[in-house]
N, C-alpha and C positions, 0 to 999 in steps of 0.2 A: 411191433406191439411189445415184444419182449424187452426192447431197449427202454420203452416208456415205463414199463412196470419196474424195471431195475432202477431207473432214475427216480421214480416216485417212492419206491421202498427206501432207497438211500436217503432221500430228502426227509422222509418221516423218521428214519432211524437217527439221523443227525439232530432233528428237532427235539426228539425225546431223550437223547442220550444224556443230556445234562441233568435230567430228572432221575435217571437210573442210578447215577453215581453222584447223588446230590451232596452227601455229607461224608466227611472223613475226620479222623482224629489225628492230629499232628503230634509234634514233640511235646515233652513235658519240661517245664521250667520250674525248678525247686527254689523257693525263696526263703526257706527256713533251714535250720541246722538241727543237729542232734540235741536232745534235751530241750527242745522248743516245740510249741504247737506247730503242727504241719501247716504249711502255706505253700501251695504249688498251683501251677496253671498249665492246662493242656489246651493247645491251640485247636480250634475248630476250622476245618477247611471245607470249601465248597458248600457253604450253608445256603447259598442262593437266596430265595425269598422267604425262607423259614423264619418264623417268629420264635422268641425265646420260649413261649408257652408250648410250642410244638416239639421242642427238644427235651427229652428226659434223660438225664445223666445220673449214673450211680454205680455202685459196686456190682459187679457181675454176680449172678446167683451161684449157689454152691455147686450146681451141676457143671457150670463152665469151669470152675476151679478144679473139680475132680477130673474132667476131661483132659485138662492140661497138666494134671498131677502137681498142682500148686496148692500148698496149704492155705486155707481161707482163715486167717487169724481173726480172733474175736475183735481185736483192736480195729481192724479194717471197717467194721460196722459202725464205728464212731466218726468216720470221715463224712463231712458234709460236702455235697456236690452242688454247685450253683452255676447255671448257665449265664454267662455275661456277654451279650452281643455288643456291648459298647465299651469294652476294655480298650485302653489306648493301643495295646499291641495287636488288637484284632479280636474277633469273636473267640471266646474261651470258655473252658469249664474251670471254675475255681475249686480247688480242693482245700479243705481246712479242717482242723480239729480244735476242740476246746482243751484237750489234755496234751501233755508233752509226749513226744515220740522218743522212746528209750532205745529203739533198735537202730543200728547204723544204716540199715537198708530195708526197704519194703518191696515186696513183689505183688503188684496189684493187677487185677483185671477190671477194666472200666467198661461199662456197657452204655451205649448211647442208642436211644430209640427215637424215631421220628415217624410221622404218619405212614411213610411208605417203606420203612426198613428198620433194621437193627444192626449194630456193629459192636463187636467186643474186641478190645485190644489190650495187650499186656504191657505193663510198664515196670521198670525197676527204678525205684526212687532211692537215690544215695543221699544220706543226710550228714554223714561224717565228712567234714571239710578237710582237705589235705593239709 
């Protein structure tokens, strides 16, 4: 009886494990430079069956920045976050601004929310090309 219970439990755990860890934030690719409007892409991993409308990406709130002792610069609130599930490089969050970036680096916290969870990840964006 105990063996059957363990086998059933293991089967159920494996069946639902893909839903437990459904979404992740991958690496950031910066496509702009210093004194240009920001253009970058963060890869989305393990999106499964989620639709773009189910994913909400944006700047993390002030509490998250304070927890990590990272200054939440006013400029960061001007960044637009767009979920793009059809990007040629794969599902992504596109980051962009209308104004130029005058700092050589940005330290961002990106929040991603979906129906069954939330994730916050930090990124250092280097805009000054060597």
